[in-house]
C-alpha positions in Angstrom: 78.9 45.7 -31.2 77.0 46.0 -27.9 73.4 45.2 -27.3 70.3 47.1 -26.3 70.1 48.5 -22.8 67.3 50.3 -20.9 68.3 52.9 -18.3 65.3 53.6 -16.0 66.2 56.4 -13.7 64.5 59.6 -12.7 67.8 61.6 -12.7 68.6 62.9 -16.2 72.2 63.4 -15.3 72.6 59.7 -14.3 70.9 58.6 -17.6 73.1 60.9 -19.7 76.3 59.7 -18.1 75.5 56.0 -18.5 74.2 56.7 -22.0 77.5 58.3 -23.1 79.4 55.5 -21.5 77.5 52.7 -23.3 77.1 54.4 -26.7 80.9 54.8 -26.8 80.9 50.9 -26.8 78.3 50.7 -29.6 75.3 50.0 -27.3 71.9 51.1 -28.2 70.4 52.9 -25.2 66.8 53.5 -24.3 65.8 55.8 -21.4 62.8 55.8 -19.0 62.1 58.5 -16.4 59.5 56.5 -14.5 58.1 53.0 -14.1 55.4 53.6 -16.7 58.0 54.4 -19.4 60.1 51.5 -18.3 57.1 49.2 -18.6 56.4 50.4 -22.1 60.0 49.9 -23.2 60.3 46.4 -21.8 57.1 45.3 -23.6 58.1 46.7 -26.9 61.3 45.1 -28.0 64.1 42.7 -26.9 66.5 44.0 -24.3 70.0 42.8 -23.5 70.3 44.6 -20.2 68.2 46.7 -17.8 69.5 49.3 -15.3 66.7 50.1 -12.8 66.7 52.8 -10.2 65.3 51.5 -6.9 63.4 54.8 -6.3 61.9 55.0 -9.8 58.7 57.1 -9.7 55.5 55.3 -10.3 55.1 51.6 -9.5 57.5 50.3 -6.9 60.6 48.5 -8.1 59.4 45.6 -5.9 56.4 45.2 -8.3 58.3 46.0 -11.5 61.1 43.5 -11.0 58.9 40.3 -11.1 57.2 41.6 -14.3 60.6 42.3 -15.9 61.8 38.9 -14.9 58.7 37.3 -16.4 58.9 39.1 -19.7 62.7 38.8 -20.0 63.6 35.7 -18.1 67.2 35.6 -19.5 67.9 39.4 -19.5 70.4 40.8 -16.9 68.5 43.1 -14.5 70.7 45.5 -12.4 69.3 47.7 -9.7 71.0 51.0 -8.8 70.3 51.9 -5.2 70.7 55.1 -3.2 70.7 53.5 0.3 72.3 50.1 -0.2 72.0 47.5 2.5 72.5 43.7 2.8 68.7 43.2 3.5 67.6 45.2 0.6 70.1 43.6 -1.8 68.9 40.1 -0.8 65.3 41.1 -1.2 65.8 42.6 -4.7 67.9 39.6 -5.9 65.1 37.2 -4.7 62.7 39.2 -6.8 64.8 38.8 -9.9 67.6 41.3 -9.9 70.9 39.9 -11.1 73.1 42.6 -9.7 72.8 45.3 -7.0 74.9 48.5 -7.4 75.1 51.3 -4.9 74.9 55.0 -5.9 76.8 57.0 -6.8 77.7 54.5 -9.5 81.3 54.0 -10.5 81.0 54.1 -14.3 84.0 51.9 -15.2 82.8 49.2 -12.8 79.2 49.5 -14.2 80.5 49.1 -17.8 82.5 46.0 -16.9 79.5 44.4 -15.2 77.1 45.2 -18.0 79.5 43.7 -20.6 80.3 40.7 -18.5 76.7 39.9 -18.0 75.9 40.5 -21.7 78.6 38.2 -22.8 77.6 35.5 -20.3 74.0 35.8 -21.6 75.2 35.3 -25.2 77.3 32.3 -24.5 75.5 30.4 -21.8 73.1 27.5 -22.4 69.5 28.7 -22.2 67.2 27.1 -19.6 65.1 24.3 -21.0 61.7 25.2 -22.6 58.6 23.1 -22.1 57.7 21.0 -25.1 54.8 23.0 -26.8 53.1 19.7 -27.7 53.3 17.9 -24.3 50.2 16.0 -23.7 48.0 13.2 -25.1 44.8 15.0 -25.8 43.4 15.0 -29.4 43.6 18.8 -29.5 47.4 18.9 -28.8 48.2 16.0 -31.1 46.3 17.8 -33.9 48.3 21.0 -33.2 51.6 19.1 -33.4 50.7 17.4 -36.6 49.7 20.6 -38.2 52.7 22.5 -37.0 55.1 19.8 -38.4 53.3 20.0 -41.8 53.9 23.8 -42.1 57.4 23.8 -40.6 59.4 23.9 -43.9 57.1 26.4 -45.6 58.2 30.0 -45.9 54.6 31.3 -45.7 53.5 33.4 -42.7 52.1 31.6 -39.7 49.4 32.9 -37.4 49.3 31.4 -33.9 46.0 32.0 -32.0 45.3 31.2 -28.4 44.4 32.7 -25.1 46.9 34.5 -22.9 49.4 32.2 -21.3 48.8 29.2 -23.6 52.4 29.3 -24.9 52.2 31.1 -28.2 55.8 32.4 -27.7 57.1 28.9 -27.0 55.5 27.6 -30.1 56.9 30.5 -32.2 60.4 29.7 -30.9 59.9 26.0 -31.7 58.8 26.8 -35.3 62.0 28.9 -35.7 64.4 26.4 -34.1 63.1 23.4 -36.0 62.7 25.1 -39.3 65.1 25.8 -42.2 66.0 29.3 -40.7 67.1 27.9 -37.4 70.7 29.2 -37.7 69.6 32.7 -38.6 68.2 35.4 -36.2 64.9 35.3 -34.4 63.6 38.7 -33.4 60.5 39.3 -31.3 58.2 42.3 -30.8 55.1 42.7 -28.7 52.7 45.1 -30.7 50.2 45.7 -27.9 49.8 49.4 -27.0 52.6 50.7 -29.2 52.2 54.1 -30.8 52.5 54.2 -34.6 55.8 56.0 -34.6 57.4 53.8 -32.0 56.2 50.7 -33.8 57.5 51.9 -37.1 61.0 52.8 -35.8 61.2 49.4 -34.0 60.3 47.5 -37.1 61.9 49.6 -39.9 64.5 51.6 -38.1 65.2 55.3 -38.8 67.8 57.7 -40.1 69.3 60.4 -37.9 67.0 63.4 -37.9 64.0 61.5 -39.1 62.1 63.0 -36.1 62.9 65.2 -33.1 64.4 62.5 -30.9 66.2 60.6 -33.6 69.7 61.7 -32.6 71.4 58.7 -34.3 70.7 56.1 -37.0 68.9 53.0 -35.9 68.6 49.5 -37.4 65.1 48.1 -37.3 64.1 44.6 -36.3 63.4 43.6 -39.9 67.0 44.2 -40.8 68.2 42.4 -37.7 66.1 39.4 -38.8 67.3 39.2 -42.4 67.2 35.6 -43.5 65.6 34.7 -40.2 62.3 34.9 -38.4 60.3 37.9 -37.1 57.8 37.0 -34.3 55.1 39.7 -33.8 53.2 38.9 -30.6 49.8 40.4 -30.1 49.7 41.4 -33.8 45.9 42.0 -33.4 46.7 45.2 -31.4 49.0 46.6 -34.1 48.1 50.2 -34.9 46.1 50.5 -38.2 48.5 53.2 -39.5 51.4 50.6 -39.5 49.5 47.7 -40.9 49.8 48.7 -44.6 53.5 49.1 -44.2 53.9 45.6 -42.8 51.7 44.3 -45.7 54.1 45.9 -48.2 57.0 44.1 -46.5 55.3 40.7 -46.7 54.2 41.2 -50.4 57.3 42.9 -51.8 60.1 42.0 -49.3 61.1 45.7 -49.3 60.8 48.6 -46.9 62.3 52.0 -46.0 63.7 53.2 -42.8 62.0 56.3 -41.5 63.6 59.4 -43.1 65.3 57.3 -45.8 64.7 57.6 -49.6 66.1 54.3 -50.8 64.3 51.0 -50.3 65.9 48.1 -48.7 65.4 44.4 -49.4 64.8 41.9 -46.6 64.2 38.2 -46.5 62.2 37.1 -43.4 59.6 34.6 -42.3 56.8 36.1 -40.3 55.3 34.3 -37.3 52.4 36.3 -35.7 50.4 35.6 -32.6 47.3 37.0 -31.0 44.6 36.3 -28.4 42.2 38.6 -30.3 39.4 37.4 -32.7 40.9 38.8 -35.9 37.9 38.0 -37.9 35.8 40.3 -35.6 38.5 43.0 -35.7 38.5 42.9 -39.5 34.7 43.2 -39.4 34.9 46.3 -37.1 37.7 47.8 -39.3 40.3 47.6 -36.5 42.4 45.2 -38.6 43.0 45.2 -42.4 41.4 42.3 -44.2 44.2 42.0 -46.7 46.8 41.9 -44.0 44.7 39.3 -42.1 44.6 37.0 -45.2 48.3 37.5 -45.7 49.4 36.5 -42.2 46.9 33.7 -41.7 47.9 31.5 -44.6 48.9 28.9 -42.1 46.8 29.2 -38.9 47.7 27.3 -35.7 45.4 27.4 -32.7 46.7 26.5 -29.2 43.9 25.1 -27.1 43.3 26.6 -23.7 44.3 24.5 -20.7 40.7 23.9 -19.6 40.0 22.4 -23.0 42.5 19.6 -22.4 42.2 18.6 -18.7 43.6 15.1 -19.5 47.0 16.8 -20.1 47.2 18.7 -16.9 48.7 15.8 -14.8 51.5 15.2 -17.3 52.2 18.9 -17.6 52.3 19.4 -13.9 54.7 16.5 -13.3 56.9 17.8 -16.1 57.0 21.3 -14.7 57.8 19.9 -11.2 60.8 18.0 -12.8 62.0 21.3 -14.2 61.5 23.1 -10.9 63.2 20.3 -9.1 66.4 20.9 -11.2 66.1 24.7 -11.1 65.5 25.0 -7.3 67.6 22.0 -6.2 64.5 20.2 -4.7 64.7 16.6 -5.8 61.7 14.2 -5.7 58.9 16.8 -6.1 55.5 15.2 -6.6 51.8 15.6 -6.0 49.2 13.8 -4.0 46.1 12.4 -5.8 44.0 15.1 -4.3 46.3 17.8 -5.5 46.3 16.4 -9.0 42.5 16.4 -8.9 42.4 20.0 -7.9 44.8 20.9 -10.7 42.7 19.0 -13.3 39.4 20.7 -12.3 40.5 24.3 -11.8 39.6 26.5 -14.9 43.1 28.0 -15.4 42.2 31.5 -16.7 46.0 32.1 -17.0 46.6 28.8 -18.8 50.2 27.3 -18.8 51.7 30.5 -17.3 49.4 30.3 -14.3 50.0 26.6 -13.9 53.7 27.1 -13.5 53.1 30.0 -11.2 50.9 28.0 -8.9 53.4 25.0 -8.8 56.5 27.2 -8.3 54.8 29.1 -5.4 53.8 25.8 -3.8 57.3 24.4 -4.1 58.9 27.5 -2.7 56.5 27.8 0.3 56.2 24.1 1.2 58.7 22.2 3.3 57.9 18.8 2.0 58.5 17.4 -1.6 55.0 16.0 -2.1 52.6 18.8 -2.7 49.2 18.5 -1.0 46.0 20.2 -2.1 46.4 22.8 0.8 49.8 23.8 -0.7 48.1 24.9 -3.9 47.1 28.6 -3.6 44.7 29.4 -6.5 45.1 33.2 -6.0 42.4 33.5 -3.4 39.9 31.4 -5.4 38.6 29.1 -2.6 38.0 25.8 -4.5 41.1 23.7 -3.7 39.6 21.7 -0.9 36.3 21.4 -2.6 38.0 20.0 -5.7 39.9 17.5 -3.6 36.6 16.2 -2.3 33.7 16.9 -4.7 31.1 16.0 -2.0 32.4 18.5 0.5 30.2 21.5 0.9 31.6 25.0 1.2 30.0 28.4 1.0 32.8 29.6 -1.4 32.3 26.8 -4.0 31.1 27.9 -7.4 27.6 26.8 -8.4 27.8 23.8 -10.8 25.7 25.6 -13.4 28.2 28.4 -13.9 29.8 28.8 -17.3 33.6 28.9 -17.5 33.4 32.6 -18.4 31.5 33.3 -15.1 33.9 31.2 -13.1 36.8 33.2 -14.6 35.0 36.4 -14.0 34.3 35.6 -10.3 37.9 34.4 -9.8 39.4 37.6 -11.2 37.0 39.8 -9.3 37.9 38.0 -6.0 41.6 38.4 -6.6 41.1 42.1 -7.4 39.1 42.5 -4.2 41.8 40.8 -2.2 44.4 43.2 -3.7 42.2 46.3 -3.0 41.6 46.9 -6.8 45.4 47.1 -7.5 45.7 45.7 -11.1 49.5 45.2 -10.9 49.4 43.1 -7.8 46.3 41.1 -9.0 48.1 40.3 -12.3 51.1 39.1 -10.3 48.9 36.8 -8.2 47.1 35.5 -11.3 50.5 34.8 -13.0 49.7 36.9 -16.1 51.1 40.2 -17.5 49.3 43.4 -16.4 48.4 44.2 -20.0 46.6 40.8 -20.3 44.7 41.4 -17.2 43.5 44.7 -18.4 42.3 43.0 -21.6 40.4 40.3 -19.5 38.8 43.0 -17.4 37.6 44.7 -20.5 36.3 41.5 -22.1 34.6 40.3 -18.9 33.1 43.7 -18.0 35.0 44.0 -14.7 35.9 47.4 -13.2 39.4 47.6 -11.8 37.9 49.7 -8.9 36.1 46.8 -7.3 
């Protein structure tokens, strides 16, 4: 049985040829005609391989590749290129592509490459994950104690926290340390999904259930039988699908789309959201009965700015990981650099911290990072933070709230990127969808 592959190519003949080739080997194939459709697919469900045309209409592949690599760090990404050259191949591989294939594609060679990379992905040791409870602050110690108490329960868990705090890392920890550790863990991001797409991803469908249902499809619930389902951004789940999820949680039964008979399923649900679900229940955007069902065991991950005493330990641990990954031994920080990291508000939380450190390591020629090596995405506070008495016209006023600091920071990054949300999200170290949500919450226009 093959995996799930996305073919993102504007040419329908190319997509059709590769689809036939892979489906003959039992692969499930998704198609995208442009970068927008590719972006939607990659956010919705786990992928085992991605074939990406380097001239895909919409957002440039140079922007799409880093986002793919961030969301699917272990998924093989292969670029299909019209005009192959050594320079372009090197550039694309640096951005995250695992393979670079010239067009016209030789299909047998493509199949061998996809299957070889898929098998390597299944058997290789995954990169180390950061301990979700790393730190000494009271908030993180309370989180760990609570998480360990609920570990063996089969009740649903709701993880709440801002974007980038590590909700996915905690969900994986809960699965890997719990009684279902040797069973499947499937993940789905619910943000922005249409009701039909969300239903077919969760429940599957029969052939002919709707116009484009040309074959039977197994849903994620079936794949996760006896294991764990992680629904990220569950607060954004379409209201039409919410009662069907509630039925699964209450009765452990569901139907595929277009199917008459019900199926039984045994899963544990771990849900996560950055939304205020109580407020969404009040405004009728989220069902109250579903909220109470999924929030039996709530866990809240604190924002990084709420536990500044942990930032030095987190930074040094991340640098140790980067040292091993990049072959740069002895990485460290000056005292001034540590002070800058501790004082910065971190709107992107852990994800942004790693982004800042990795960029500094890649761009610096010396192992000990200085404050001037830390690029806070255009937010000119690094030197001021290193010396609190130094005056600078770009320093934020001391009376500003954290919300206003974050608002000014994001506005400045957007201005630096000419209002381009995709590039701004990349510099901030957060997904584009999360930046759109922050713009909405903070009242910022993307056309700054």
